[in-house]
Phi, psi and omega in degrees: 000320179297324180295322179295320178294319179296316179297318178297318180294316179296317179297321179295314179299316179299316181296318179295316179299318179297316180296317179295320180293324177294319178296315180296318181292325177292320179294317178298319180299316181290330177286327181286327185247078181293148180290128181293147178235162177064035174278120183248336180242316179289154181301136181295336181262017180298138179285161179302315181296319178294321179296314179298317179298319179296315180296322178294326175298318178296318179305311182291315184298327182253355181063037183233170174257173186303324181294352176295321181251330185264138181281153175293152177290140178287331179284321182217096184301347177282345179252165180255148174259093187295334181277340184295145175252017184294329179277116182298339180293337178294317179291325175297317178300317178299317179297322180291322177298314179299318179299314180297317178298318181295315179298313180298319181293318184286317189254341185233022181283117178263087185291346181279351174224172184272359182237085180301145180291138173268090189282322178231158177215182179304321184294335180305314181262320184285324178054038178085012181240149179303316183243129179298145179280130180279124178237117180271140178288141178262138179274000000 
């Protein structure tokens, strides 16, 4: 009988520890993935992972780092304030995203299926450079 009580006590402690560790890992996850704010062009319900993947696409397409569009934090200039609109390049980026979406919708919209083709992207024109190279057509 004493063994059953000990086993029950050990099982209870184990269950509590398991519950607390699940709570802590969930809490850590929410602290690691802060909800994005000040989204004006990207979907407001974008997941953290999708947002990071999208931003990395911009990094590659323009050959830049995050500080190219995002302003430094006022509290810690070594960090970035992702919600801030102080860097004018961020608004230029938003305009470029809208332009790309508009071109894709107008010229590459495949209305016959549910997955429209992503015909152009930032990389189409930028090719890994901050400023797209101007190429004039020859007659």
